[in-house]
N, CA, C and O atoms as a Tinker XYZ file with bonds, in Angstrom:
   308  protein
     1  N     16.907000  -24.913000   -5.359000    73     2
     2  CA    16.072000  -24.004000   -6.097000    64     1     3
     3  C     16.876000  -23.449000   -7.304000    63     2     4     5
     4  O     17.766000  -22.616000   -7.136000    81     3
     5  N     16.558000  -23.908000   -8.459000    73     3     6
     6  CA    17.306000  -23.441000   -9.674000    64     5     7
     7  C     16.922000  -22.011000  -10.010000    63     6     8     9
     8  O     15.796000  -21.577000   -9.765000    81     7
     9  N     17.871000  -21.296000  -10.572000    73     7    10
    10  CA    17.630000  -19.902000  -10.997000    64     9    11
    11  C     17.570000  -18.968000   -9.818000    63    10    12    13
    12  O     17.948000  -19.312000   -8.698000    81    11
    13  N     17.085000  -17.778000  -10.096000    73    11    14
    14  CA    16.995000  -16.756000   -9.084000    64    13    15
    15  C     15.704000  -16.934000   -8.264000    63    14    16    17
    16  O     14.634000  -17.173000   -8.825000    81    15
    17  N     15.816000  -16.816000   -6.933000    73    15    18
    18  CA    14.575000  -16.886000   -6.148000    64    17    19
    19  C     13.717000  -15.643000   -6.400000    63    18    20    21
    20  O     14.232000  -14.529000   -6.494000    81    19
    21  N     12.390000  -15.852000   -6.508000    73    19    22
    22  CA    11.463000  -14.783000   -6.700000    64    21    23
    23  C     10.991000  -14.313000   -5.359000    63    22    24    25
    24  O     10.385000  -15.066000   -4.595000    81    23
    25  N     11.276000  -13.036000   -5.069000    73    23    26
    26  CA    10.959000  -12.475000   -3.742000    64    25    27
    27  C      9.946000  -11.376000   -3.877000    63    26    28    29
    28  O     10.166000  -10.420000   -4.620000    81    27
    29  N      8.815000  -11.492000   -3.161000    73    27    30
    30  CA     7.761000  -10.510000   -3.190000    64    29    31
    31  C      8.072000   -9.319000   -2.307000    63    30    32    33
    32  O      8.644000   -9.470000   -1.228000    81    31
    33  N      7.700000   -8.150000   -2.760000    73    31    34
    34  CA     7.812000   -6.905000   -2.010000    64    33    35
    35  C      6.428000   -6.220000   -2.045000    63    34    36    37
    36  O      5.935000   -5.863000   -3.116000    81    35
    37  N      5.818000   -6.044000   -0.878000    73    35    38
    38  CA     4.526000   -5.353000   -0.836000    64    37    39
    39  C      4.724000   -3.857000   -1.088000    63    38    40    41
    40  O      5.700000   -3.249000   -0.647000    81    39
    41  N      3.779000   -3.305000   -1.797000    73    39    42
    42  CA     3.827000   -1.888000   -2.098000    64    41    43
    43  C      3.309000   -1.072000   -0.919000    63    42    44    45
    44  O      2.825000   -1.622000    0.070000    81    43
    45  N      3.417000    0.232000   -1.041000    73    43    46
    46  CA     2.807000    1.165000   -0.079000    64    45    47
    47  C      1.772000    1.979000   -0.860000    63    46    48    49
    48  O      1.834000    2.069000   -2.086000    81    47
    49  N      0.831000    2.561000   -0.140000    73    47    50
    50  CA    -0.186000    3.377000   -0.786000    64    49    51
    51  C      0.204000    4.842000   -0.717000    63    50    52    53
    52  O      0.557000    5.360000    0.342000    81    51
    53  N      0.132000    5.495000   -1.862000    73    51    54
    54  CA     0.372000    6.948000   -1.933000    64    53    55
    55  C     -0.987000    7.594000   -2.139000    63    54    56    57
    56  O     -1.701000    7.271000   -3.088000    81    55
    57  N     -1.342000    8.517000   -1.237000    73    55    58
    58  CA    -2.613000    9.159000   -1.305000    64    57    59
    59  C     -2.758000    9.962000   -2.591000    63    58    60    61
    60  O     -1.784000   10.474000   -3.143000    81    59
    61  N     -3.973000   10.055000   -3.040000    73    59    62
    62  CA    -4.276000   10.820000   -4.261000    64    61    63
    63  C     -4.071000   12.317000   -3.991000    63    62    64    65
    64  O     -4.249000   12.805000   -2.875000    81    63
    65  N     -3.696000   13.010000   -5.045000    73    63    66
    66  CA    -3.612000   14.477000   -5.036000    64    65    67
    67  C     -4.667000   14.956000   -6.035000    63    66    68    69
    68  O     -4.467000   14.846000   -7.245000    81    67
    69  N     -5.794000   15.487000   -5.538000    73    67    70
    70  CA    -6.897000   15.855000   -6.407000    64    69    71
    71  C     -6.461000   16.688000   -7.607000    63    70    72    73
    72  O     -5.763000   17.690000   -7.453000    81    71
    73  N     -6.878000   16.267000   -8.808000    73    71    74
    74  CA    -6.560000   16.972000  -10.022000    64    73    75
    75  C     -5.143000   16.760000  -10.546000    63    74    76    77
    76  O     -4.784000   17.278000  -11.604000    81    75
    77  N     -4.325000   15.985000   -9.793000    73    75    78
    78  CA    -2.940000   15.779000  -10.222000    64    77    79
    79  C     -2.523000   14.335000  -10.288000    63    78    80    81
    80  O     -1.837000   13.934000  -11.229000    81    79
    81  N     -2.925000   13.526000   -9.297000    73    79    82
    82  CA    -2.412000   12.173000   -9.187000    64    81    83
    83  C     -3.475000   11.304000   -8.546000    63    82    84    85
    84  O     -4.032000   11.675000   -7.513000    81    83
    85  N     -3.772000   10.137000   -9.145000    73    83    86
    86  CA    -4.769000    9.233000   -8.525000    64    85    87
    87  C     -4.084000    8.500000   -7.373000    63    86    88    89
    88  O     -2.866000    8.572000   -7.208000    81    87
    89  N     -4.891000    7.793000   -6.580000    73    87    90
    90  CA    -4.383000    6.917000   -5.561000    64    89    91
    91  C     -3.420000    5.929000   -6.219000    63    90    92    93
    92  O     -3.751000    5.335000   -7.245000    81    91
    93  N     -2.232000    5.748000   -5.639000    73    91    94
    94  CA    -1.175000    4.922000   -6.257000    64    93    95
    95  C     -0.608000    3.923000   -5.308000    63    94    96    97
    96  O     -0.661000    4.103000   -4.091000    81    95
    97  N     -0.060000    2.862000   -5.856000    73    95    98
    98  CA     0.787000    1.963000   -5.111000    64    97    99
    99  C      2.212000    2.262000   -5.511000    63    98   100   101
   100  O      2.499000    2.418000   -6.697000    81    99
   101  N      3.120000    2.346000   -4.538000    73    99   102
   102  CA     4.521000    2.696000   -4.811000    64   101   103
   103  C      5.456000    1.791000   -4.078000    63   102   104   105
   104  O      5.085000    1.152000   -3.094000    81   103
   105  N      6.689000    1.736000   -4.566000    73   103   106
   106  CA     7.752000    0.956000   -3.909000    64   105   107
   107  C      9.068000    1.643000   -4.220000    63   106   108   109
   108  O      9.344000    1.977000   -5.373000    81   107
   109  N      9.880000    1.855000   -3.192000    73   107   110
   110  CA    11.193000    2.491000   -3.399000    64   109   111
   111  C     12.127000    1.620000   -4.205000    63   110   112   113
   112  O     12.176000    0.407000   -3.996000    81   111
   113  N     12.864000    2.208000   -5.114000    73   111   114
   114  CA    13.760000    1.437000   -5.962000    64   113   115
   115  C     14.924000    0.819000   -5.201000    63   114   116   117
   116  O     15.507000   -0.163000   -5.660000    81   115
   117  N     15.270000    1.371000   -4.058000    73   115   118
   118  CA    16.396000    0.825000   -3.293000    64   117   119
   119  C     16.115000   -0.632000   -2.879000    63   118   120   121
   120  O     17.021000   -1.466000   -2.904000    81   119
   121  N     14.874000   -0.937000   -2.502000    73   119   122
   122  CA    14.545000   -2.329000   -2.098000    64   121   123
   123  C     14.756000   -3.262000   -3.288000    63   122   124   125
   124  O     15.335000   -4.337000   -3.130000    81   123
   125  N     14.309000   -2.880000   -4.444000    73   123   126
   126  CA    14.452000   -3.679000   -5.660000    64   125   127
   127  C     15.919000   -3.902000   -5.957000    63   126   128   129
   128  O     16.336000   -5.022000   -6.255000    81   127
   129  N     16.704000   -2.839000   -5.875000    73   127   130
   130  CA    18.127000   -2.945000   -6.192000    64   129   131
   131  C     18.870000   -3.855000   -5.174000    63   130   132   133
   132  O     19.744000   -4.630000   -5.561000    81   131
   133  N     18.527000   -3.754000   -3.923000    73   131   134
   134  CA    19.155000   -4.628000   -2.888000    64   133   135
   135  C     18.867000   -6.097000   -3.201000    63   134   136   137
   136  O     19.760000   -6.941000   -3.124000    81   135
   137  N     17.623000   -6.392000   -3.553000    73   135   138
   138  CA    17.259000   -7.782000   -3.856000    64   137   139
   139  C     17.954000   -8.292000   -5.135000    63   138   140   141
   140  O     18.429000   -9.427000   -5.174000    81   139
   141  N     18.007000   -7.452000   -6.170000    73   139   142
   142  CA    18.647000   -7.924000   -7.399000    64   141   143
   143  C     20.135000   -8.069000   -7.157000    63   142   144   145
   144  O     20.732000   -9.014000   -7.672000    81   143
   145  N     20.765000   -7.188000   -6.404000    73   143   146
   146  CA    22.185000   -7.323000   -6.082000    64   145   147
   147  C     22.473000   -8.575000   -5.284000    63   146   148   149
   148  O     23.578000   -9.113000   -5.345000    81   147
   149  N     21.477000   -9.051000   -4.525000    73   147   150
   150  CA    21.633000  -10.263000   -3.724000    64   149   151
   151  C     21.316000  -11.517000   -4.532000    63   150   152   153
   152  O     21.415000  -12.632000   -4.020000    81   151
   153  N     20.931000  -11.330000   -5.805000    73   151   154
   154  CA    20.685000  -12.475000   -6.678000    64   153   155
   155  C     19.231000  -12.897000   -6.786000    63   154   156   157
   156  O     18.931000  -13.949000   -7.350000    81   155
   157  N     18.316000  -12.078000   -6.246000    73   155   158
   158  CA    16.893000  -12.427000   -6.320000    64   157   159
   159  C     16.214000  -11.739000   -7.515000    63   158   160   161
   160  O     16.759000  -10.816000   -8.121000    81   159
   161  N     15.024000  -12.216000   -7.824000    73   159   162
   162  CA    14.179000  -11.573000   -8.807000    64   161   163
   163  C     13.009000  -10.965000   -8.055000    63   162   164   165
   164  O     12.105000  -11.698000   -7.653000    81   163
   165  N     12.991000   -9.633000   -7.846000    73   163   166
   166  CA    11.921000   -9.008000   -7.079000    64   165   167
   167  C     10.580000   -9.024000   -7.837000    63   166   168   169
   168  O     10.542000   -8.879000   -9.059000    81   167
   169  N      9.502000   -9.200000   -7.097000    73   167   170
   170  CA     8.139000   -9.173000   -7.663000    64   169   171
   171  C      7.350000   -8.174000   -6.824000    63   170   172   173
   172  O      7.127000   -8.411000   -5.636000    81   171
   173  N      6.937000   -7.097000   -7.402000    73   171   174
   174  CA     6.192000   -6.053000   -6.683000    64   173   175
   175  C      4.723000   -6.501000   -6.538000    63   174   176   177
   176  O      4.053000   -6.824000   -7.519000    81   175
   177  N      4.254000   -6.507000   -5.288000    73   175   178
   178  CA     2.906000   -6.977000   -4.970000    64   177   179
   179  C      2.017000   -5.772000   -4.638000    63   178   180   181
   180  O      2.301000   -5.052000   -3.681000    81   179
   181  N      0.957000   -5.541000   -5.401000    73   179   182
   182  CA     0.039000   -4.442000   -5.100000    64   181   183
   183  C     -0.768000   -4.761000   -3.845000    63   182   184   185
   184  O     -1.011000   -5.927000   -3.534000    81   183
   185  N     -1.176000   -3.736000   -3.140000    73   183   186
   186  CA    -1.999000   -3.912000   -1.938000    64   185   187
   187  C     -3.477000   -4.081000   -2.297000    63   186   188   189
   188  O     -4.307000   -3.212000   -2.031000    81   187
   189  N     -3.774000   -5.221000   -2.907000    73   187   190
   190  CA    -5.135000   -5.518000   -3.350000    64   189   191
   191  C     -5.923000   -5.987000   -2.113000    63   190   192   193
   192  O     -5.510000   -6.903000   -1.401000    81   191
   193  N     -7.068000   -5.328000   -1.883000    73   191   194
   194  CA    -7.888000   -5.723000   -0.739000    64   193   195
   195  C     -9.085000   -6.539000   -1.216000    63   194   196   197
   196  O     -9.625000   -6.319000   -2.300000    81   195
   197  N     -9.478000   -7.482000   -0.377000    73   195   198
   198  CA   -10.674000   -8.304000   -0.609000    64   197   199
   199  C    -10.630000   -9.101000   -1.913000    63   198   200   201
   200  O    -11.673000   -9.310000   -2.533000    81   199
   201  N     -9.455000   -9.548000   -2.340000    73   199   202
   202  CA    -9.320000  -10.386000   -3.520000    64   201   203
   203  C     -8.326000  -11.499000   -3.247000    63   202   204   205
   204  O     -7.218000  -11.511000   -3.783000    81   203
   205  N     -8.740000  -12.430000   -2.406000    73   203   206
   206  CA    -7.890000  -13.501000   -1.949000    64   205   207
   207  C     -7.362000  -14.350000   -3.114000    63   206   208   209
   208  O     -6.198000  -14.751000   -3.112000    81   207
   209  N     -8.223000  -14.623000   -4.112000    73   207   210
   210  CA    -7.781000  -15.447000   -5.242000    64   209   211
   211  C     -6.620000  -14.861000   -6.013000    63   210   212   213
   212  O     -5.689000  -15.571000   -6.394000    81   211
   213  N     -6.682000  -13.524000   -6.247000    73   211   214
   214  CA    -5.577000  -12.840000   -6.976000    64   213   215
   215  C     -4.304000  -12.882000   -6.132000    63   214   216   217
   216  O     -3.229000  -13.175000   -6.655000    81   215
   217  N     -4.411000  -12.593000   -4.840000    73   215   218
   218  CA    -3.248000  -12.603000   -3.984000    64   217   219
   219  C     -2.672000  -14.004000   -3.882000    63   218   220   221
   220  O     -1.453000  -14.163000   -3.933000    81   219
   221  N     -3.482000  -14.995000   -3.745000    73   219   222
   222  CA    -3.013000  -16.382000   -3.666000    64   221   223
   223  C     -2.256000  -16.747000   -4.953000    63   222   224   225
   224  O     -1.217000  -17.404000   -4.902000    81   223
   225  N     -2.774000  -16.325000   -6.079000    73   223   226
   226  CA    -2.120000  -16.593000   -7.368000    64   225   227
   227  C     -0.713000  -15.954000   -7.404000    63   226   228   229
   228  O      0.253000  -16.566000   -7.859000    81   227
   229  N     -0.636000  -14.746000   -6.926000    73   227   230
   230  CA     0.688000  -14.072000   -6.825000    64   229   231
   231  C      1.600000  -14.814000   -5.878000    63   230   232   233
   232  O      2.747000  -15.091000   -6.228000    81   231
   233  N      1.129000  -15.146000   -4.686000    73   231   234
   234  CA     1.977000  -15.777000   -3.690000    64   233   235
   235  C      2.468000  -17.163000   -4.090000    63   234   236   237
   236  O      3.539000  -17.593000   -3.662000    81   235
   237  N      1.691000  -17.856000   -4.904000    73   235   238
   238  CA     2.107000  -19.181000   -5.353000    64   237   239
   239  C      3.348000  -19.157000   -6.254000    63   238   240   241
   240  O      3.987000  -20.188000   -6.464000    81   239
   241  N      3.685000  -17.970000   -6.787000    73   239   242
   242  CA     4.822000  -17.825000   -7.654000    64   241   243
   243  C      6.077000  -17.373000   -6.886000    63   242   244   245
   244  O      7.160000  -17.284000   -7.463000    81   243
   245  N      5.926000  -17.094000   -5.603000    73   243   246
   246  CA     7.027000  -16.517000   -4.822000    64   245   247
   247  C      7.804000  -17.603000   -4.068000    63   246   248   249
   248  O      7.260000  -18.628000   -3.656000    81   247
   249  N      9.107000  -17.325000   -3.909000    73   247   250
   250  CA     9.940000  -18.190000   -3.048000    64   249   251
   251  C     10.094000  -17.597000   -1.665000    63   250   252   253
   252  O     10.523000  -18.291000   -0.744000    81   251
   253  N      9.747000  -16.300000   -1.493000    73   251   254
   254  CA     9.867000  -15.636000   -0.216000    64   253   255
   255  C      9.334000  -14.203000   -0.270000    63   254   256   257
   256  O      8.917000  -13.708000   -1.318000    81   255
   257  N      9.364000  -13.568000    0.876000    73   255   258
   258  CA     8.883000  -12.178000    0.989000    64   257   259
   259  C      9.981000  -11.299000    1.585000    63   258   260   261
   260  O     10.769000  -11.753000    2.415000    81   259
   261  N     10.024000  -10.059000    1.162000    73   259   262
   262  CA    10.911000   -9.067000    1.713000    64   261   263
   263  C     10.035000   -8.087000    2.514000    63   262   264   265
   264  O      9.235000   -7.348000    1.939000    81   263
   265  N     10.192000   -8.091000    3.805000    73   263   266
   266  CA     9.373000   -7.249000    4.684000    64   265   267
   267  C     10.102000   -5.924000    4.889000    63   266   268   269
   268  O     11.178000   -5.878000    5.486000    81   267
   269  N      9.498000   -4.846000    4.383000    73   267   270
   270  CA    10.133000   -3.539000    4.402000    64   269   271
   271  C      9.902000   -2.758000    5.679000    63   270   272   273
   272  O     10.668000   -1.847000    5.996000    81   271
   273  N      8.870000   -3.096000    6.407000    73   271   274
   274  CA     8.522000   -2.331000    7.618000    64   273   275
   275  C      7.755000   -1.080000    7.265000    63   274   276   277
   276  O      7.233000   -0.966000    6.157000    81   275
   277  N      7.680000   -0.174000    8.154000    73   275   278
   278  CA     6.961000    1.068000    7.908000    64   277   279
   279  C      5.939000    1.317000    8.989000    63   278   280   281
   280  O      5.821000    0.548000    9.943000    81   279
   281  N      5.199000    2.399000    8.833000    73   279   282
   282  CA     4.252000    2.789000    9.853000    64   281   283
   283  C      3.080000    1.846000    9.963000    63   282   284   285
   284  O      2.389000    1.853000   10.981000    81   283
   285  N      2.827000    1.023000    8.943000    73   283   286
   286  CA     1.699000    0.124000    8.948000    64   285   287
   287  C      2.091000   -1.258000    9.445000    63   286   288   289
   288  O      1.254000   -2.161000    9.442000    81   287
   289  N      3.309000   -1.452000    9.862000    73   287   290
   290  CA     3.767000   -2.774000   10.372000    64   289   291
   291  C      4.132000   -2.633000   11.830000    63   290   292   293
   292  O      5.026000   -1.857000   12.169000    81   291
   293  N      3.462000   -3.367000   12.703000    73   291   294
   294  CA     3.720000   -3.318000   14.130000    64   293   295
   295  C      4.849000   -4.307000   14.441000    63   294   296   297
   296  O      4.659000   -5.516000   14.302000    81   295
   297  N      5.990000   -3.825000   14.849000    73   295   298
   298  CA     7.154000   -4.731000   15.098000    64   297   299
   299  C      6.963000   -5.679000   16.249000    63   298   300   301
   300  O      7.719000   -6.643000   16.372000    81   299
   301  N      5.974000   -5.447000   17.108000    73   299   302
   302  CA     5.727000   -6.341000   18.248000    64   301   303
   303  C      4.862000   -7.567000   17.830000    63   302   304   305
   304  O      4.677000   -8.490000   18.623000    81   303
   305  N      4.359000   -7.564000   16.630000    73   303   306
   306  CA     3.480000   -8.666000   16.182000    64   305   307
   307  C      4.301000   -9.765000   15.542000    63   306   308
   308  O      3.747000  -10.774000   15.103000    81   307
């Protein structure tokens, strides 16, 4: 694989704060820094629902995924 591997990182959803902040997708900078320090090119993936074509287009550009875990990931699965 020539060049830096492109590694996808799924975002997390940040709830809206009425009158201050809309619903947002976020990702901690530490994950991006760890991947770049390891020689990868991180690609932030938004949590797009019900749009398989867009997600497939994103995934076709990736060499791998970085699974961050969190409350929405069941470790037994």
